[in-house]
C-alpha angles and dihedrals in degrees: 000000000000126000118358120205123179116195125181116208126187114234121242097208138024120274126200114244127216094007100101127258131300105205122183117203115190112199138181100243100197122027119163121250101264092223087065103040119132135164129233104245090213104042096025087221125130113271106231100168111106092002116120111247133207140175111275102269094216091057089060087061088053093047089050090052089052092047093051090055090048090052091053103038108019130233132100139303118213124189126199137178139183104227146120118283089272088069089077091081091057092046088054088059088057089059088045087060092050111280113140097220141347139212126212110206101204133159135130090244090065094058120116094023121161121210093278094054093039093049090050093051092046092047094049092048090053092048092049101043102029109028094160100047120147104206140013109203120192139175117256094247143327124265093228100053105010092198095132087207099124105077093049092044094050089049089051093050090049093042091233135136116264132205126186136199090033115172104171142011142193123200132208103200092184093056095032093234135130126203110209129196121205133185123223105204097193094052096035094226139119124226131195127214130181121208139179104238140277100067139150121234137178118208124231105255096228096051136082103031105224123246122242120275113251112228092204092054091047089053090048089051091057097041092044094045090232092159107079123196121229122193134181088263086075098032096043093200120173104264090221090062097052140056121002093336093057095045117096094183114111123184101210099182142355129199132190112247109248117227114254112240111241130195090213092218116169125200111222101170133096109326088225089065095047096092093052091047091053095046090048093052094045090052093049090052090049093243091125130020121243 
């Protein structure tokens, strides 16, 4: 199976044993279709108006991971997202996939947040609403920013251990432990870690193909009001720690990438000579040294 590493981590809060799992899955509810992404030349922010949106696809892998654990060990899966009111529709899709309930963190004071302010808001929401959770399961990254900051930052705010590239997990409810398997793509090996829960994980984006969304469950989510809204009136977070005020990231300048001129040469000779032809041409152009 490759390298096996076992690591014991002391929990920082109590966890209920034998009662099933409470798994929190933060998602990015509305990312733009990457084929239609453009930037505002003045603000340097993503232009979202008129751009088709979707649930971050890598978060569906994370939700599938959480649902498989629920199928095996019982409990509940709860999704949440910091988004405008329109994010409710995307959270209903997570219930359509199998989540039990969802929370939309929405307030004007949260607008314009970078990953630091967003992770703080998400972490404080989890701490306030679900103080005795077992696992926080997150996607590896988002398709619109691809920073992969969020899982580690949420773990830092909550003071909990964090493991990334996770592909599988086994839970011992009696002991309150979870054994996680992760895949290191560059090394081509699997590693196993054992933690005392709670713990934060991010799921390898090419693992756990997500199940289909059930239309009937999505309709039930809307009719049953299973997506709850949470504002800063309930969270009472410092307004200088959230939104644009709490975001130290500054995009100073953006430039359009210029197309690289190409000679469009095609080698049509013996395939065995193709590599030599390519190297000779790259050497002639100074791309590689002889």
